[in-house]
C-alpha positions in Angstrom: 176.8 80.5 33.5 177.1 78.0 36.4 174.3 75.5 36.2 172.1 75.2 39.6 172.9 71.2 41.2 169.6 70.4 42.0 168.7 67.4 44.1 165.7 65.0 43.8 164.5 63.6 46.9 162.1 60.4 46.7 160.4 58.0 48.1 158.8 55.1 45.2 159.1 54.5 42.0 160.7 58.0 40.8 157.9 58.8 37.6 158.5 62.7 38.1 161.9 62.0 38.5 162.0 60.6 35.4 159.7 63.5 33.7 162.5 65.8 34.9 165.6 63.7 34.1 163.5 63.2 30.5 163.7 66.9 30.2 167.1 67.2 31.5 168.6 65.0 28.8 166.1 67.2 25.8 167.8 70.7 26.8 165.0 71.4 28.1 166.6 72.8 31.7 169.7 74.4 30.7 170.3 76.3 34.5 170.0 73.1 36.2 172.2 70.0 36.3 170.1 67.3 38.2 173.2 66.0 40.6 171.6 63.8 43.2 168.7 61.5 43.8 168.4 60.8 47.4 165.8 58.1 48.5 164.3 57.3 52.0 163.6 53.9 51.3 166.2 51.3 49.9 163.6 49.6 48.0 162.7 52.7 45.3 162.8 52.1 42.2 163.3 55.9 41.7 167.5 54.9 42.7 167.3 52.3 39.9 166.6 55.6 37.4 168.9 57.8 38.9 171.2 54.3 38.3 170.4 54.4 34.5 171.0 58.3 33.9 174.1 58.4 35.7 173.2 60.6 38.5 174.3 59.6 42.0 171.8 58.1 44.2 172.2 58.1 47.7 170.2 56.1 50.4 169.0 57.2 53.7 166.6 54.8 54.9 163.5 54.7 57.1 164.2 51.1 58.4 167.7 51.8 59.3 167.6 55.4 60.9 164.2 55.7 62.4 164.9 59.2 63.8 163.5 61.6 61.6 166.1 63.9 62.8 169.4 62.2 62.2 167.8 61.3 58.7 167.7 64.9 57.8 171.4 65.6 59.2 172.4 62.9 56.8 170.4 64.6 54.1 171.6 67.8 54.6 174.9 66.6 54.6 174.5 65.2 51.5 172.8 68.0 50.0 175.8 70.1 51.3 178.8 67.5 49.6 177.2 67.9 46.4 176.2 71.5 46.3 172.8 71.8 45.8 171.3 74.7 44.9 168.0 73.5 44.3 166.0 70.2 46.7 163.2 68.5 44.4 160.4 66.8 46.4 158.7 64.2 43.8 157.5 61.6 45.9 159.1 62.2 48.7 156.7 60.4 51.9 158.5 62.4 54.6 157.5 65.7 55.7 160.2 67.7 56.6 161.0 70.0 60.0 161.0 73.7 59.9 164.6 73.8 60.7 165.3 71.6 57.6 163.0 73.9 55.2 164.7 76.9 56.8 167.6 75.8 55.6 166.9 75.6 51.8 164.1 79.1 51.4 163.2 79.2 48.4 165.4 77.1 47.5 163.2 73.4 47.8 160.3 72.6 45.7 157.2 70.0 45.8 154.9 68.8 43.5 151.0 68.2 44.7 148.6 66.3 43.3 145.9 68.8 43.5 145.0 72.5 43.0 146.0 73.9 46.2 144.3 75.1 48.0 142.5 72.1 47.5 143.0 69.0 49.0 146.2 69.5 50.2 148.0 69.8 53.8 148.7 66.9 56.2 147.3 63.3 55.4 146.6 64.3 51.4 149.0 62.4 49.5 149.5 59.7 46.9 145.7 58.1 45.7 144.4 59.9 49.3 144.1 62.9 47.5 142.1 61.6 44.3 140.2 59.4 46.3 138.8 63.0 48.7 138.9 65.0 45.1 136.1 61.9 43.2 134.1 62.2 46.8 133.7 66.2 46.5 132.8 65.4 42.9 135.3 67.9 41.5 134.9 68.4 38.0 138.1 69.9 37.9 141.7 68.8 39.7 145.3 69.3 38.5 148.6 69.7 39.7 150.3 72.4 41.7 154.3 72.6 42.1 154.6 74.9 45.5 157.8 76.4 47.2 158.5 74.1 50.9 158.2 76.0 53.6 157.6 74.4 57.3 153.5 74.6 56.6 152.9 71.2 54.6 151.9 72.3 51.3 151.8 75.9 52.2 154.8 78.0 50.5 154.0 80.3 47.8 152.9 78.8 44.5 155.2 78.6 41.4 153.1 76.6 38.7 149.7 75.2 38.4 148.0 72.8 35.3 144.3 71.6 35.8 143.1 68.3 34.4 139.3 67.5 34.0 137.5 64.7 35.7 135.8 62.4 33.7 132.9 60.3 33.8 134.0 57.0 35.6 137.0 57.7 36.9 138.7 56.0 39.6 141.4 57.2 42.5 144.0 55.4 40.4 142.9 56.8 36.4 142.8 59.7 37.9 145.7 59.2 39.8 147.5 58.4 36.1 145.7 61.7 33.9 147.4 63.9 36.9 150.5 63.0 36.5 150.8 62.6 32.8 148.6 66.2 31.9 149.8 68.5 34.8 153.0 66.8 37.1 154.9 65.9 34.5 154.8 69.4 32.6 155.0 71.4 35.3 157.5 70.3 37.8 160.5 70.1 35.2 159.3 73.4 34.0 159.0 75.0 37.3 162.9 73.3 38.2 164.0 75.3 35.4 162.2 78.6 36.0 163.6 78.6 39.3 167.2 78.0 38.6 167.0 80.5 36.1 165.7 82.4 38.8 168.5 81.4 41.3 171.0 81.7 38.7 169.9 85.7 38.6 170.3 85.9 41.9 173.9 85.0 42.0 175.1 86.9 38.8 
């Protein structure tokens, strides 16, 4: 059965991208092929990770194209050009429009560094999520992989994994633990789960 072409959209270091690439290299994403990496930041280290893995990479930089609509059109053209079946948002710092998300309805997923519905929605990204979790005094946090729709962090949940908050945690230490113990595990698994589902729908 033909593998589903996967595109990963990143804005920064690409640690979640690396987790997907490593998982694919280990044979754990048999239903999908990482076919494209797109970044809205020309300086993103994620682009270097793509290059090292031999994956096609493209830049649609916010600085060069400040208009979100124009950037989205360029990204959509790239996705079509590479026959992308699944889009993965992995630290992508642009909230996509409803028009864009509709193009990939139930074919676009995102990883969020909390147990949704806690600490999610507009304004909750990166360290801000972990700062809020610590400020609230939660004992358990984690990560969620969910489908992307027009509501920020609002799509159906695919997978979650809990992580304990430890005494003396800072937002930085908590962020690292949530990545290591949750995000890097459930995101590659979710990529395979959704690719397999898309394959079966096509069969």
